[in-house]
VEXLUM-982981 format. One record per residue: residue number from 1; residue in one letter; x, y, z of N, C-alpha, C, O, CB in turn. Coordinates in Angstrom, 1 decimal. Glycine has a CB too. Layout:
BEGIN
- num residuo n_xx n_yy n_zz ca_xx ca_yy ca_zz c_xx c_yy c_zz o_xx o_yy o_zz cb_xx cb_yy cb_zz
- NUM A X Y Z X Y Z X Y Z X Y Z X Y Z $
...
***
This chain:
BEGIN
- num residuo n_xx n_yy n_zz ca_xx ca_yy ca_zz c_xx c_yy c_zz o_xx o_yy o_zz cb_xx cb_yy cb_zz
- 1 M 170.3 120.7 70.4 170.6 121.3 69.0 169.3 121.5 68.3 168.5 120.6 68.5 171.5 120.4 68.1 $
- 2 N 169.0 122.4 67.6 167.8 122.6 66.9 168.0 122.1 65.6 169.1 121.6 65.4 167.2 124.0 66.9 $
- 3 F 167.2 122.2 64.6 167.2 121.6 63.1 168.1 122.4 62.4 169.0 121.8 61.8 165.8 121.7 62.3 $
- 4 E 168.1 123.6 62.4 169.2 124.4 61.6 170.7 124.1 62.2 171.7 124.0 61.4 168.8 126.1 61.8 $
- 5 E 170.8 124.1 63.3 172.1 123.9 63.9 172.7 122.5 63.4 173.9 122.4 63.1 172.1 123.9 65.4 $
- 6 A 171.8 121.5 63.5 172.0 120.2 63.1 172.4 120.1 61.5 173.3 119.4 61.1 170.7 119.5 63.5 $
- 7 K 171.5 120.8 60.8 171.7 120.9 59.3 172.9 121.5 58.9 173.5 120.9 58.0 170.8 121.6 58.7 $
- 8 V 173.4 122.5 59.6 174.8 123.1 59.3 175.9 122.1 59.8 176.9 122.2 59.1 175.0 124.4 60.1 $
- 9 Q 175.9 121.2 60.8 176.5 120.2 61.3 176.8 119.2 60.4 177.9 118.8 60.2 175.9 119.8 62.2 $
- 10 S 175.4 118.7 59.7 175.5 117.8 58.7 176.3 118.1 57.4 177.0 117.2 56.8 174.2 117.6 58.3 $
- 11 E 176.2 119.4 57.0 176.9 119.9 55.9 178.5 120.0 56.1 179.4 120.1 55.2 176.4 121.2 55.6 $
- 12 K 178.8 120.1 57.5 180.3 120.2 57.8 180.7 118.8 57.5 181.6 118.5 56.7 180.7 120.8 59.5 $
- 13 L 180.1 118.0 58.2 180.7 116.4 58.1 180.5 115.9 56.8 181.4 115.2 56.3 180.0 115.4 59.0 $
- 14 N 179.6 116.1 56.2 179.4 115.8 54.6 180.8 116.3 53.7 181.5 115.6 52.9 177.8 116.8 53.9 $
- 15 S 181.0 117.5 54.0 182.2 118.1 53.4 183.5 117.6 53.9 184.4 117.3 53.1 182.1 119.6 53.6 $
- 16 A 183.6 117.4 55.2 184.8 116.7 55.6 185.0 115.5 55.0 186.1 115.1 54.5 184.7 116.4 56.8 $
- 17 H 184.1 114.8 55.0 184.3 113.1 54.6 184.3 113.3 53.0 184.9 112.4 52.4 182.7 111.9 55.1 $
- 18 N 183.9 114.2 52.4 184.1 114.3 50.7 185.4 114.7 50.7 186.1 114.0 49.9 183.1 115.5 49.9 $
- 19 K 186.0 115.8 51.4 187.4 116.1 51.4 188.3 114.9 51.6 189.3 114.8 50.8 187.6 117.0 52.4 $
- 20 A 188.0 114.1 52.4 189.0 113.0 52.9 189.0 112.0 51.9 190.1 111.4 51.6 188.7 112.4 54.2 $
- 21 A 187.9 111.7 51.4 187.6 110.8 50.6 188.3 111.1 49.0 188.9 110.3 48.3 186.1 110.7 50.7 $
- 22 T 188.0 112.2 48.7 188.9 112.8 47.4 190.3 112.8 47.5 191.1 112.4 46.6 188.5 114.3 47.2 $
- 23 A 190.7 113.4 48.6 192.3 113.3 48.9 192.7 111.9 48.8 193.6 111.7 47.9 192.7 113.7 50.4 $
- 24 L 192.2 110.9 49.4 192.7 109.5 49.3 192.5 109.1 47.8 193.5 108.4 47.3 191.8 108.4 50.3 $
- 25 K 191.5 109.4 47.0 191.5 108.7 45.6 192.5 109.5 44.8 193.3 108.9 44.1 190.1 108.8 44.9 $
- 26 E 192.5 110.9 44.9 193.6 111.4 44.3 194.9 110.9 44.6 195.8 110.9 43.7 193.5 112.7 44.5 $
- 27 Y 195.3 110.5 45.8 196.7 110.1 46.0 196.8 108.7 45.4 197.9 108.4 44.9 197.1 110.1 47.4 $
- 28 Q 195.8 107.8 45.4 195.8 106.6 44.8 196.0 106.9 43.4 196.9 106.3 42.8 194.6 105.8 45.1 $
- 29 L 195.4 107.8 42.6 195.5 107.9 41.2 196.8 108.4 40.8 197.2 108.3 39.7 194.6 108.6 40.7 $
- 30 S 197.5 109.0 41.5 198.7 109.7 41.5 199.7 108.6 41.4 200.7 108.8 40.6 198.9 110.6 42.7 $
- 31 L 199.4 107.5 42.1 200.4 106.4 42.2 200.0 105.1 41.1 200.5 103.9 41.1 200.4 105.8 43.7 $
- 32 G 199.1 105.6 40.1 198.8 104.5 39.1 197.6 103.8 39.4 197.3 103.0 38.6 200.0 103.5 39.0 $
- 33 Y 197.0 104.0 40.4 195.8 103.1 40.7 194.9 103.2 39.8 194.6 104.3 39.4 195.2 103.4 42.0 $
- 34 V 194.2 102.2 39.1 193.1 102.2 38.3 191.8 102.0 38.8 191.5 100.9 39.2 193.3 101.4 37.5 $
- 35 A 190.8 103.1 38.8 189.7 103.0 39.5 188.9 101.7 39.1 189.0 101.2 38.0 188.9 104.2 39.2 $
- 36 G 188.1 101.2 40.0 187.7 99.9 39.7 188.3 98.5 40.2 187.7 97.4 40.4 187.7 99.9 38.4 $
- 37 Q 189.6 98.9 40.3 190.5 97.8 40.7 190.6 97.8 42.1 190.4 98.8 42.8 191.9 97.8 40.1 $
- 38 P 191.1 96.5 42.8 191.5 96.5 44.1 192.9 97.5 44.2 193.8 97.7 43.4 191.8 94.8 44.6 $
- 39 V 192.7 98.0 45.5 194.1 98.8 45.5 195.3 97.8 46.2 195.2 97.1 47.2 193.9 100.3 46.5 $
- 40 S 196.3 97.9 45.6 197.4 96.9 45.6 198.1 97.1 46.9 198.1 98.2 47.5 198.5 97.0 44.4 $
- 41 D 198.8 95.9 47.4 199.4 96.1 48.5 200.5 97.1 48.8 200.7 97.7 49.9 199.8 95.0 48.7 $
- 42 S 201.2 97.1 47.7 202.3 98.0 47.6 201.9 99.6 48.0 202.5 100.4 48.7 202.9 97.9 45.9 $
- 43 I 200.5 99.9 47.3 200.0 101.3 47.8 199.5 101.3 49.1 199.8 102.2 49.8 198.8 101.9 46.9 $
- 44 R 198.8 100.1 49.7 198.3 100.0 50.9 199.4 100.0 52.1 199.0 100.4 53.2 197.6 98.8 50.8 $
- 45 S 200.6 99.7 51.7 201.6 99.9 52.5 202.5 100.9 52.8 203.4 100.9 53.7 202.0 99.1 52.3 $
- 46 L 202.2 102.0 51.9 202.7 103.3 52.3 202.0 104.1 53.5 200.8 104.1 53.7 202.5 104.1 51.2 $
- 47 P 202.9 104.8 54.1 202.4 105.3 55.3 201.5 106.7 55.0 200.6 107.1 55.8 203.7 105.6 56.2 $
- 48 E 201.8 107.2 53.7 200.8 108.1 53.3 199.5 107.8 53.2 198.5 108.3 53.8 201.1 108.7 52.3 $
- 49 W 199.4 106.9 52.3 198.0 106.2 52.1 197.3 105.7 53.5 196.1 105.9 53.7 198.3 104.8 51.1 $
- 50 Q 198.2 105.1 54.3 197.5 104.8 55.4 196.9 106.0 56.3 195.8 106.0 56.9 198.3 103.9 56.1 $
- 51 K 197.6 106.9 56.3 197.2 108.3 57.0 195.8 108.6 56.4 194.8 108.8 57.0 198.4 109.6 56.8 $
- 52 L 196.0 108.8 55.0 194.7 109.5 54.2 193.5 108.4 54.4 192.4 108.8 54.6 195.1 109.7 52.3 $
- 53 R 194.0 107.0 54.4 192.8 106.1 54.7 192.1 106.2 56.1 190.9 106.1 56.4 193.2 104.5 54.4 $
- 54 K 193.1 106.4 57.0 192.6 106.6 58.3 191.7 107.6 58.5 190.6 107.5 59.0 193.6 106.8 59.0 $
- 55 A 192.1 108.8 58.1 191.6 110.2 57.9 190.3 109.9 57.2 189.3 110.4 57.8 192.5 111.2 57.0 $
- 56 S 190.0 109.2 56.2 188.7 109.1 55.4 187.8 108.2 56.1 186.6 108.4 56.1 188.9 108.7 53.9 $
- 57 D 188.4 107.1 56.7 187.6 106.2 57.8 187.2 107.1 59.0 186.0 106.9 59.3 188.4 104.9 58.4 $
- 58 K 187.8 107.9 59.6 187.3 108.6 60.7 186.1 109.5 60.2 185.0 109.6 60.8 188.5 109.5 61.3 $
- 59 A 186.5 110.2 59.0 185.5 111.2 58.6 183.9 110.4 58.5 182.8 110.7 59.0 186.1 112.0 57.1 $
- 60 F 184.2 109.3 57.7 182.9 108.6 57.5 182.2 108.1 58.8 181.0 108.2 59.1 183.3 107.3 56.7 $
- 61 A 183.2 107.5 59.5 182.5 107.1 60.9 181.6 108.2 61.5 180.5 108.1 61.9 183.6 106.7 61.8 $
- 62 E 182.4 109.5 61.6 181.7 110.6 62.3 180.4 111.0 61.7 179.4 111.3 62.4 182.6 111.9 62.4 $
- 63 L 180.4 110.9 60.2 179.2 111.1 59.5 178.2 110.2 59.7 177.0 110.5 59.9 179.3 111.1 58.3 $
- 64 R 178.5 108.8 59.7 177.4 107.8 59.8 176.7 107.8 61.1 175.5 107.6 61.3 177.9 106.4 59.6 $
- 65 T 177.7 108.2 62.2 177.0 108.2 63.7 176.0 109.4 63.9 175.0 109.3 64.6 178.2 108.3 64.8 $
- 66 F 176.6 110.6 63.0 175.7 111.7 63.3 174.5 111.4 62.6 173.5 111.4 63.3 176.1 113.1 62.7 $
- 67 N 174.3 111.0 61.3 173.4 110.7 60.5 172.4 109.8 61.0 171.3 109.9 60.7 174.0 110.3 59.5 $
- 68 A 172.8 108.9 61.8 171.9 107.9 62.6 170.9 108.7 63.6 169.7 108.4 63.8 172.9 106.9 63.5 $
- 69 W 171.6 109.6 64.2 170.8 110.4 65.1 170.0 111.6 64.2 168.8 111.8 64.4 171.9 111.1 66.3 $
- 70 Y 170.6 112.1 63.6 170.0 113.1 62.9 168.8 112.9 62.2 167.9 113.7 62.3 170.8 113.6 62.0 $
- 71 V 168.6 111.8 61.4 167.4 111.4 60.5 166.3 110.8 61.5 165.1 110.8 61.2 167.8 110.3 59.3 $
- 72 K 166.9 110.3 62.8 165.6 110.1 63.8 165.1 111.2 64.4 163.9 111.4 64.6 165.9 109.2 64.9 $
- 73 E 166.1 112.0 64.8 165.7 113.3 65.4 165.1 114.3 64.8 164.4 115.1 65.5 166.6 113.8 65.9 $
- 74 F 165.2 114.5 63.5 164.5 115.5 62.8 163.8 114.9 61.6 164.0 115.3 60.5 165.4 116.6 62.5 $
- 75 K 163.0 113.6 61.9 162.4 113.1 60.7 161.4 113.8 60.2 161.2 113.7 59.0 162.0 112.0 60.8 $
- 76 K 160.6 114.6 61.1 159.6 115.4 60.4 160.0 116.4 59.7 159.4 116.6 58.6 158.7 115.9 61.3 $
- 77 E 161.1 117.4 60.0 161.5 118.6 59.3 162.2 118.1 58.1 162.1 118.8 57.2 162.3 119.4 60.1 $
- 78 L 162.9 116.8 58.0 163.5 116.4 57.0 162.4 116.3 55.8 162.5 116.9 54.7 164.1 115.2 57.3 $
- 79 R 161.3 115.5 56.1 160.3 115.1 55.2 159.7 116.3 54.9 159.4 116.3 53.7 159.3 114.2 55.6 $
- 80 E 159.3 117.4 55.4 158.9 118.6 55.3 159.8 119.3 54.1 159.2 119.5 53.0 159.0 119.3 56.6 $
- 81 E 161.0 119.4 54.2 161.9 119.7 53.7 162.1 119.2 52.3 162.1 120.0 51.3 162.8 119.5 54.4 $
- 82 R 162.3 117.9 52.1 161.8 117.2 50.9 160.8 117.6 50.3 160.9 118.2 49.2 161.6 115.9 51.0 $
- 83 T 159.4 117.4 50.8 158.3 117.6 50.4 158.4 119.3 49.5 158.1 119.7 48.4 157.4 117.3 51.7 $
- 84 K 158.7 120.0 50.5 158.8 121.5 49.9 159.7 121.5 48.6 159.2 121.9 47.5 159.4 122.6 51.1 $
- 85 S 161.0 121.0 48.6 161.8 121.1 47.5 161.2 120.4 46.2 161.2 121.0 45.1 163.0 120.4 47.9 $
- 86 K 160.7 119.2 46.4 159.9 118.6 45.3 158.9 119.4 44.7 158.9 119.5 43.4 159.2 117.6 45.8 $
- 87 S 158.1 120.0 45.4 156.9 121.0 44.9 157.5 122.1 44.2 156.9 122.5 43.2 156.1 121.7 46.0 $
- 88 E 158.7 122.7 44.6 159.4 123.7 43.9 160.1 123.3 42.8 160.5 124.2 42.1 160.1 124.3 44.7 $
- 89 G 160.4 121.9 42.6 161.3 121.5 41.5 162.6 121.4 41.7 163.3 121.1 40.8 161.2 122.3 40.6 $
- 90 T 163.1 121.7 42.8 164.7 121.8 43.1 165.2 120.8 44.1 166.2 121.0 44.7 165.0 123.1 43.7 $
- 91 Y 164.3 119.6 44.2 164.7 118.3 44.9 165.8 117.7 44.1 165.8 117.7 42.8 163.4 117.2 45.1 $
- 92 G 166.9 117.3 44.9 168.0 116.7 44.1 169.0 117.6 43.5 170.1 117.1 43.2 167.4 115.8 42.9 $
- 93 R 168.9 118.7 43.4 169.9 119.8 43.0 170.7 120.4 43.8 171.4 121.3 43.3 169.3 120.6 42.5 $
***
C-alpha cells in the first residue's frame, strides 16, 4: 500500500468511526441522556444501544490499529504534508 492509498483508507476509517460514534450519541440523546453524565444502566441494557456501542467500539479499534501502522509507515510523508499545509496556511482546516 502506498501513501495515497493509505491516506484514502485513513479517511474511510475516520469517517466510519465518526458515523458510528454519532449514531450512538444521537440514540443516547433521543432517550434523554444528558451529555457529560454517565450513561444510565437502563440505557446500557437496551439491545439497540448495545448494538450501536459494539459498532462504535469496532470502528474505533479498526481505526486505532490502522493509525498505529500508518503513522509509523508514512512518518516522513505525513511530516512533509503537515509542513506544506502549515506554510500554505491551511493546517487544521
